[in-house]
C-alpha positions as a Python dict, from the first residue, in 0.01 Angstrom:
ca = {
    (1, 'X'): (0, 0, 0),
    (2, 'X'): (255, -192, -206),
    (3, 'X'): (528, 50, -103),
    (4, 'X'): (443, -1, 264),
    (5, 'X'): (459, -377, 222),
    (6, 'X'): (794, -357, 43),
    (7, 'X'): (929, -125, 311),
    (8, 'X'): (812, -361, 586),
    (9, 'X'): (977, -657, 411),
    (10, 'X'): (1298, -460, 364),
    (11, 'X'): (1310, -349, 729),
    (12, 'X'): (1234, -702, 850),
    (13, 'X'): (1526, -846, 653),
    (14, 'X'): (1753, -562, 757),
    (15, 'X'): (1682, -621, 1126),
    (16, 'X'): (1713, -996, 1075),
    (17, 'X'): (2057, -961, 916),
    (18, 'X'): (2172, -728, 1194),
    (19, 'X'): (2046, -970, 1461),
    (20, 'X'): (2219, -1263, 1293),
    (21, 'X'): (2538, -1058, 1270),
    (22, 'X'): (2548, -1003, 1646),
    (23, 'X'): (2446, -1362, 1726),
    (24, 'X'): (2718, -1501, 1499),
    (25, 'X'): (2966, -1268, 1663),
    (26, 'X'): (2871, -1405, 2003),
    (27, 'X'): (2887, -1774, 1912),
    (28, 'X'): (3215, -1725, 1728),
    (29, 'X'): (3366, -1616, 2060),
    (30, 'X'): (3159, -1803, 2319),
    (31, 'X'): (3029, -2159, 2327),
    (32, 'X'): (2647, -2156, 2331),
    (33, 'X'): (2509, -2358, 2618),
    (34, 'X'): (2165, -2386, 2465),
    (35, 'X'): (1995, -2373, 2127),
    (36, 'X'): (1644, -2343, 1991),
    (37, 'X'): (1617, -2719, 1931),
    (38, 'X'): (1699, -2788, 2296),
    (39, 'X'): (1426, -2549, 2406),
    (40, 'X'): (1186, -2706, 2156),
    (41, 'X'): (1260, -3054, 2293),
    (42, 'X'): (1193, -2949, 2650),
    (43, 'X'): (869, -2763, 2574),
    (44, 'X'): (727, -2973, 2293),
    (45, 'X'): (862, -3323, 2359),
    (46, 'X'): (930, -3294, 2735),
    (47, 'X'): (1274, -3449, 2699),
    (48, 'X'): (1512, -3412, 2995),
    (49, 'X'): (1792, -3232, 2811),
    (50, 'X'): (2145, -3286, 2941),
    (51, 'X'): (2383, -2987, 2953),
    (52, 'X'): (2634, -2993, 2667),
    (53, 'X'): (2991, -3100, 2744),
    (54, 'X'): (3175, -2887, 2489),
    (55, 'X'): (3475, -3047, 2319),
    (56, 'X'): (3723, -2836, 2118),
    (57, 'X'): (3757, -2942, 1756),
    (58, 'X'): (4122, -3034, 1810),
    (59, 'X'): (4012, -3298, 2065),
    (60, 'X'): (3761, -3464, 1837),
    (61, 'X'): (3923, -3759, 1656),
    (62, 'X'): (4004, -3688, 1293),
    (63, 'X'): (3821, -4000, 1168),
    (64, 'X'): (3500, -3850, 1310),
    (65, 'X'): (3558, -3525, 1122),
    (66, 'X'): (3631, -3712, 800),
    (67, 'X'): (3319, -3926, 829),
    (68, 'X'): (3089, -3639, 923),
    (69, 'X'): (3198, -3429, 628),
    (70, 'X'): (3180, -3727, 392),
    (71, 'X'): (2830, -3823, 501),
    (72, 'X'): (2676, -3485, 572),
    (73, 'X'): (2837, -3225, 349),
    (74, 'X'): (3130, -3327, 130),
    (75, 'X'): (3160, -2973, -11),
    (76, 'X'): (3170, -2813, 335),
    (77, 'X'): (3507, -2643, 292),
    (78, 'X'): (3424, -2524, -59),
    (79, 'X'): (3073, -2374, -50),
    (80, 'X'): (2956, -2050, 114),
    (81, 'X'): (2701, -2192, 355),
    (82, 'X'): (2460, -2344, 106),
    (83, 'X'): (2506, -2601, -169),
    (84, 'X'): (2314, -2486, -476),
    (85, 'X'): (2368, -2819, -651),
    (86, 'X'): (2227, -3002, -349),
    (87, 'X'): (1922, -2774, -338),
    (88, 'X'): (1867, -2819, -712),
    (89, 'X'): (1884, -3198, -678),
    (90, 'X'): (1648, -3194, -379),
    (91, 'X'): (1393, -2988, -574),
    (92, 'X'): (1426, -3224, -870),
    (93, 'X'): (1360, -3527, -652),
    (94, 'X'): (1066, -3360, -480),
    (95, 'X'): (907, -3276, -813),
    (96, 'X'): (965, -3618, -966),
    (97, 'X'): (879, -3853, -682),
    (98, 'X'): (542, -3940, -536),
    (99, 'X'): (605, -3796, -193),
    (100, 'X'): (716, -3457, -72),
    (101, 'X'): (1092, -3454, -11),
    (102, 'X'): (1328, -3207, 138),
    (103, 'X'): (1703, -3203, 108),
    (104, 'X'): (2018, -3021, 21),
    (105, 'X'): (2102, -2876, 362),
    (106, 'X'): (2467, -2822, 442),
    (107, 'X'): (2634, -2858, 781),
    (108, 'X'): (2605, -2481, 818),
    (109, 'X'): (2231, -2490, 750),
    (110, 'X'): (2185, -2772, 999),
    (111, 'X'): (2373, -2570, 1261),
    (112, 'X'): (2161, -2263, 1183),
    (113, 'X'): (1835, -2442, 1250),
    (114, 'X'): (1969, -2628, 1553),
    (115, 'X'): (2073, -2305, 1725),
    (116, 'X'): (1817, -2053, 1598),
    (117, 'X'): (1512, -2226, 1443),
    (118, 'X'): (1271, -2510, 1513),
    (119, 'X'): (1245, -2843, 1327),
    (120, 'X'): (904, -2781, 1169),
    (121, 'X'): (925, -2853, 798),
    (122, 'X'): (815, -2542, 615),
    (123, 'X'): (953, -2345, 325),
    (124, 'X'): (960, -2035, 546),
    (125, 'X'): (1192, -2210, 790),
    (126, 'X'): (1408, -2327, 502),
    (127, 'X'): (1424, -1968, 375),
    (128, 'X'): (1541, -1835, 713),
    (129, 'X'): (1783, -2126, 740),
    (130, 'X'): (1949, -2027, 412),
    (131, 'X'): (1978, -1661, 514),
    (132, 'X'): (2134, -1750, 848),
    (133, 'X'): (2369, -2008, 694),
    (134, 'X'): (2504, -1768, 432),
    (135, 'X'): (2568, -1496, 689),
    (136, 'X'): (2715, -1746, 932),
    (137, 'X'): (2955, -1868, 666),
    (138, 'X'): (3063, -1512, 590),
    (139, 'X'): (3128, -1425, 954),
    (140, 'X'): (3270, -1746, 1100),
    (141, 'X'): (3561, -1977, 1026),
    (142, 'X'): (3471, -2315, 879),
    (143, 'X'): (3643, -2498, 1163),
    (144, 'X'): (3440, -2302, 1418),
    (145, 'X'): (3118, -2390, 1237),
    (146, 'X'): (3213, -2758, 1237),
    (147, 'X'): (3310, -2739, 1605),
    (148, 'X'): (2976, -2582, 1699),
    (149, 'X'): (2791, -2831, 1484),
    (150, 'X'): (2941, -3137, 1650),
    (151, 'X'): (2877, -2990, 1994),
    (152, 'X'): (2518, -2881, 1923),
    (153, 'X'): (2339, -3145, 1720),
    (154, 'X'): (2101, -3397, 1867),
    (155, 'X'): (2220, -3754, 1925),
    (156, 'X'): (1923, -3897, 2111),
    (157, 'X'): (1635, -3793, 2334),
    (158, 'X'): (1779, -3504, 2533),
    (159, 'X'): (2134, -3583, 2421),
    (160, 'X'): (2314, -3298, 2247),
    (161, 'X'): (2677, -3286, 2141),
    (162, 'X'): (2923, -3557, 2053),
    (163, 'X'): (3076, -3583, 2401),
    (164, 'X'): (2739, -3645, 2566),
    (165, 'X'): (2657, -3898, 2293),
    (166, 'X'): (2986, -4080, 2341),
    (167, 'X'): (2939, -4105, 2715),
    (168, 'X'): (2573, -4204, 2684),
    (169, 'X'): (2621, -4483, 2430),
    (170, 'X'): (2970, -4608, 2515),
    (171, 'X'): (3047, -4478, 2864),
    (172, 'X'): (3365, -4293, 2765),
    (173, 'X'): (3495, -3973, 2614),
    (174, 'X'): (3488, -3922, 2239),
    (175, 'X'): (3869, -3920, 2242),
    (176, 'X'): (3868, -4278, 2369),
    (177, 'X'): (3628, -4424, 2111),
    (178, 'X'): (3728, -4708, 1884),
    (179, 'X'): (3685, -4666, 1510),
    (180, 'X'): (3374, -4884, 1509),
    (181, 'X'): (3219, -4677, 1786),
    (182, 'X'): (3292, -4358, 1593),
    (183, 'X'): (3129, -4507, 1285),
    (184, 'X'): (2820, -4604, 1483),
    (185, 'X'): (2784, -4252, 1626),
    (186, 'X'): (2809, -4093, 1283),
    (187, 'X'): (2574, -4355, 1138),
    (188, 'X'): (2282, -4258, 1362),
    (189, 'X'): (2316, -3882, 1311),
    (190, 'X'): (2025, -3868, 1063),
    (191, 'X'): (1785, -4039, 1306),
    (192, 'X'): (1908, -4043, 1667),
    (193, 'X'): (1565, -4025, 1828),
    (194, 'X'): (1424, -4332, 1658),
    (195, 'X'): (1744, -4537, 1637),
    (196, 'X'): (2060, -4587, 1841),
    (197, 'X'): (2408, -4733, 1796),
    (198, 'X'): (2277, -5087, 1848),
    (199, 'X'): (1958, -5100, 1641),
    (200, 'X'): (2031, -4871, 1344),
    (201, 'X'): (2052, -5176, 1117),
    (202, 'X'): (1674, -5201, 1143),
    (203, 'X'): (1661, -4908, 899),
    (204, 'X'): (1789, -4990, 553),
    (205, 'X'): (1923, -4641, 485),
    (206, 'X'): (2117, -4634, 812),
    (207, 'X'): (2257, -4981, 746),
    (208, 'X'): (2380, -4859, 407),
    (209, 'X'): (2522, -4546, 570),
    (210, 'X'): (2716, -4767, 812),
    (211, 'X'): (2862, -4962, 520),
    (212, 'X'): (2950, -4640, 342),
    (213, 'X'): (3134, -4506, 647),
    (214, 'X'): (3329, -4832, 670),
    (215, 'X'): (3443, -4769, 315),
    (216, 'X'): (3541, -4412, 404),
    (217, 'X'): (3761, -4557, 675),
    (218, 'X'): (3918, -4792, 425),
    (219, 'X'): (3774, -5127, 524),
    (220, 'X'): (3453, -5326, 503),
    (221, 'X'): (3219, -5390, 795),
    (222, 'X'): (3347, -5747, 822),
    (223, 'X'): (3693, -5608, 896),
    (224, 'X'): (3581, -5394, 1188),
    (225, 'X'): (3659, -5454, 1551),
    (226, 'X'): (3706, -5228, 1849),
    (227, 'X'): (4084, -5219, 1817),
    (228, 'X'): (4122, -5113, 1454),
    (229, 'X'): (4293, -4781, 1392),
    (230, 'X'): (4260, -4655, 1037),
    (231, 'X'): (4456, -4400, 841),
    (232, 'X'): (4185, -4200, 664),
    (233, 'X'): (4425, -4005, 442),
    (234, 'X'): (4178, -3719, 426),
    (235, 'X'): (3924, -3920, 225),
    (236, 'X'): (3612, -3720, 147),
    (237, 'X'): (3338, -3918, -26),
    (238, 'X'): (2981, -3842, -130),
    (239, 'X'): (2701, -4019, 53),
    (240, 'X'): (2368, -3978, -111),
    (241, 'X'): (2181, -4303, -67),
    (242, 'X'): (1908, -4161, 149),
    (243, 'X'): (1662, -3877, 147),
    (244, 'X'): (1399, -3775, 393),
    (245, 'X'): (1025, -3758, 371),
    (246, 'X'): (808, -3536, 585),
    (247, 'X'): (529, -3774, 674),
    (248, 'X'): (653, -3885, 1016),
    (249, 'X'): (508, -3778, 1343),
    (250, 'X'): (819, -3661, 1523),
    (251, 'X'): (1052, -3393, 1393),
    (252, 'X'): (1412, -3415, 1499),
    (253, 'X'): (1737, -3254, 1411),
    (254, 'X'): (1912, -3446, 1144),
    (255, 'X'): (1732, -3677, 911),
    (256, 'X'): (1514, -3910, 1101),
    (257, 'X'): (1253, -3960, 833),
    (258, 'X'): (1437, -4121, 547),
    (259, 'X'): (1330, -4302, 235),
    (260, 'X'): (1559, -4483, -6),
    (261, 'X'): (1533, -4408, -373),
    (262, 'X'): (1722, -4504, -685),
    (263, 'X'): (1682, -4155, -824),
    (264, 'X'): (2002, -4009, -684),
    (265, 'X'): (2318, -3976, -886),
    (266, 'X'): (2682, -3925, -800),
    (267, 'X'): (2726, -3603, -608),
    (268, 'X'): (2361, -3565, -510),
    (269, 'X'): (2344, -3490, -141),
    (270, 'X'): (1980, -3499, -46),
    (271, 'X'): (2000, -3649, 298),
    (272, 'X'): (1974, -3404, 582),
    (273, 'X'): (2135, -3541, 882),
    (274, 'X'): (2231, -3442, 1219),
    (275, 'X'): (2148, -3090, 1308),
    (276, 'X'): (1793, -3180, 1316),
    (277, 'X'): (1727, -3543, 1392),
    (278, 'X'): (1439, -3678, 1195),
    (279, 'X'): (1395, -3348, 1030),
    (280, 'X'): (1456, -3254, 676),
    (281, 'X'): (1785, -3124, 552),
}
């Protein structure tokens, strides 16, 4: 009996790895027009999902790329799909705080669940997310992963991809955004269903995230206006002032359910943002 179970587990993982291999091959060559989170939103939440307007990575302003990596996954270009330190810190926080916390997801993991999984918070989903992320990182270029990520994540009810978000919130292409508008878009990535570019300051963690992104751009929030152009100089900074709890009613794709804690230390990345709004990372 035990041998049959082990064989079944082995075959399941073998077929899973093969399936992921072919899917990664497809999305490395072709832009996916739909993902599992989109389907979930239509069926479960009845959101009217807008078709994605895909934007090549080269056309996305560099300040956006700098801020996304700084806030979501500062080790993105160094790790192999998962951040073991981030997972370790997330487990530590979960075991030492009153509530159940998730965390430690990389950009690659967020992309994996946005395209292939659903935002239900379970350890099984997290397990599949890790498997997919590692294989995805082995098979795809980092820039392609980042490109897919920015064009796939949720930015509001039925709004997927940075171009749709830019046009929805500001009425113009992402290439035409001011620095402040870019900062606001990146600020709401953890919770785009509950908050938007105008009311994010109602959530303390998002307000702190906004201040952090101002610092990444090299100026304080009081310095910002729509005409400022900043030289980012490739700044990559940790942002770890928020983590997510799982006691909210609506799962989303990035980090919608957040709780501030003083337990994090430098380098701890426990917030799980955009690829799953309101969901854990």
